[in-house]
C-alpha positions as CSV (number, residue, x, y, z in Angstrom):
1,X,-4.6,-14.6,-4.3
2,X,-4.9,-17.2,-7.0
3,X,-1.8,-17.7,-9.1
4,X,0.0,-19.6,-11.7
5,X,3.3,-20.0,-12.8
6,X,4.2,-16.5,-14.3
7,X,2.4,-14.8,-11.7
8,X,3.4,-16.7,-8.6
9,X,7.4,-16.1,-10.0
10,X,6.4,-12.4,-10.5
11,X,4.9,-12.4,-7.3
12,X,8.0,-14.1,-4.9
13,X,10.3,-11.8,-6.7
14,X,8.0,-8.6,-6.1
15,X,8.0,-10.2,-2.6
16,X,11.5,-10.3,-1.9
17,X,12.3,-6.9,-3.2
18,X,9.5,-5.8,-0.6
19,X,11.2,-7.8,1.8
20,X,14.4,-5.4,1.8
21,X,12.6,-2.4,2.6
22,X,13.5,-0.8,5.7
23,X,11.6,2.3,6.4
24,X,9.8,3.3,9.8
25,X,6.6,3.9,8.0
26,X,6.5,0.7,5.9
27,X,4.5,-2.4,7.2
28,X,7.5,-4.9,6.6
29,X,7.1,-8.4,5.0
30,X,8.6,-11.6,6.9
31,X,7.9,-14.2,4.5
32,X,5.6,-15.3,1.9
33,X,3.2,-18.3,1.7
34,X,2.6,-20.4,-1.6
35,X,-0.2,-23.3,-1.5
36,X,0.1,-24.8,-5.4
37,X,-3.3,-27.1,-4.5
38,X,-5.3,-23.9,-4.2
39,X,-3.3,-21.6,-6.0
40,X,-3.1,-18.7,-3.4
41,X,-0.3,-16.9,-2.1
42,X,0.0,-14.4,0.8
43,X,2.3,-12.3,2.8
44,X,3.2,-12.7,6.5
45,X,3.5,-9.7,8.3
46,X,4.5,-8.3,11.6
47,X,1.5,-8.1,14.3
48,X,1.4,-4.3,15.2
49,X,-1.3,-2.7,17.4
50,X,-3.5,-0.1,15.1
51,X,-6.1,0.6,13.4
52,X,-6.5,1.6,9.8
53,X,-6.7,5.0,8.7
54,X,-9.7,4.6,7.3
55,X,-11.5,4.0,10.7
56,X,-10.4,7.7,11.8
57,X,-11.8,9.4,8.7
58,X,-14.8,11.7,9.7
59,X,-13.3,12.5,12.7
60,X,-11.7,15.7,14.1
61,X,-7.6,15.8,13.9
62,X,-5.5,18.5,14.7
63,X,-3.5,20.0,12.0
64,X,-0.5,19.2,12.9
65,X,-1.2,15.1,13.4
66,X,-2.6,15.5,9.7
67,X,0.2,17.0,8.3
68,X,2.4,14.5,10.2
69,X,0.4,11.3,8.6
70,X,0.4,12.7,5.4
71,X,4.2,13.7,5.5
72,X,5.0,10.1,6.5
73,X,3.2,8.2,3.9
74,X,4.6,10.4,1.3
75,X,8.0,9.6,2.8
76,X,7.2,5.9,2.7
77,X,5.7,6.4,-0.9
78,X,9.0,8.3,-1.8
79,X,11.5,5.5,-0.4
80,X,9.3,2.5,-2.5
81,X,9.9,4.8,-5.7
82,X,13.6,5.1,-4.7
83,X,13.6,1.2,-5.1
84,X,11.5,1.0,-8.0
85,X,8.0,0.2,-6.4
86,X,5.1,2.3,-6.9
87,X,2.4,1.4,-4.4
88,X,-0.7,1.5,-7.2
89,X,-3.8,1.1,-4.4
90,X,-3.1,3.5,-1.9
91,X,-6.3,4.4,0.1
92,X,-7.3,4.5,3.8
93,X,-7.7,0.8,4.2
94,X,-3.8,0.6,3.1
95,X,-2.3,2.8,6.0
96,X,-2.3,1.8,9.8
97,X,-2.3,4.2,12.4
98,X,-0.2,2.5,15.2
99,X,-0.9,3.1,18.9
100,X,2.4,5.1,19.3
101,X,1.1,7.6,16.3
102,X,3.3,6.3,13.9
103,X,1.9,5.6,10.1
104,X,2.4,2.4,8.4
105,X,1.4,1.9,4.7
106,X,1.1,-1.4,3.8
107,X,0.3,-3.6,0.4
108,X,3.1,-1.8,-1.8
109,X,2.3,-3.3,-5.7
110,X,-0.2,-5.5,-5.1
111,X,-2.5,-3.9,-7.5
112,X,-0.8,-5.6,-10.1
113,X,-1.4,-8.8,-8.9
114,X,-5.3,-8.9,-8.3
115,X,-7.5,-10.4,-10.9
116,X,-10.7,-9.2,-9.3
117,X,-11.9,-5.2,-10.1
118,X,-10.8,-2.9,-7.3
119,X,-13.3,-1.6,-4.7
120,X,-14.9,1.1,-5.8
121,X,-13.7,2.9,-2.7
122,X,-10.2,2.5,-3.9
123,X,-10.7,3.7,-7.5
124,X,-12.0,7.2,-5.5
125,X,-8.3,8.1,-5.0
126,X,-7.0,7.0,-8.3
127,X,-5.2,10.1,-10.5
128,X,-6.5,11.3,-13.2
129,X,-3.9,9.5,-15.6
130,X,-4.7,6.3,-14.0
131,X,-8.2,6.6,-14.5
132,X,-7.5,7.2,-18.3
133,X,-5.4,4.2,-18.5
134,X,-1.4,5.6,-18.7
135,X,1.1,4.1,-16.9
136,X,1.5,4.5,-13.0
137,X,4.0,7.0,-11.7
138,X,4.9,8.5,-8.6
139,X,2.6,11.4,-8.6
140,X,-0.1,8.9,-9.2
141,X,0.7,7.7,-5.5
142,X,1.0,11.1,-4.1
143,X,-2.3,12.0,-5.9
144,X,-3.7,9.5,-3.5
145,X,-2.3,11.2,-0.7
146,X,-3.7,14.5,-1.4
147,X,-7.3,13.2,-1.7
148,X,-6.6,11.1,1.8
149,X,-5.5,14.5,3.7
150,X,-8.2,16.6,2.4
């Protein structure tokens, strides 16, 4: 992510807030990195043996497993919302499924820091109010859970 002074400060503040998150369905952030010469910033996250939810789409799931994954993602979103953070870009590439069967949501709030246009695949999960340009809210994130679950 390219950044200038103000964007860097907002990114660092946001990252420090996320580093405080303690939830079993949120992939934690261990540290952040900033390269001022290259105008880049990044997160350091733990390695988790997992696959993106995107890789499981189109395969058969037991109903109980699909409901559990949706519930775990919704619980992660609710926790973050209680801490004042919306995801704003939830789609199958931001959800990991671990080898132990847990769901992990990652990249909370990163949409606010991206300079480039979002992927077309990401827009397919946006709530109508977001497409109309109104402010994001928890219901916007939950809309994405519903679309993913269908």
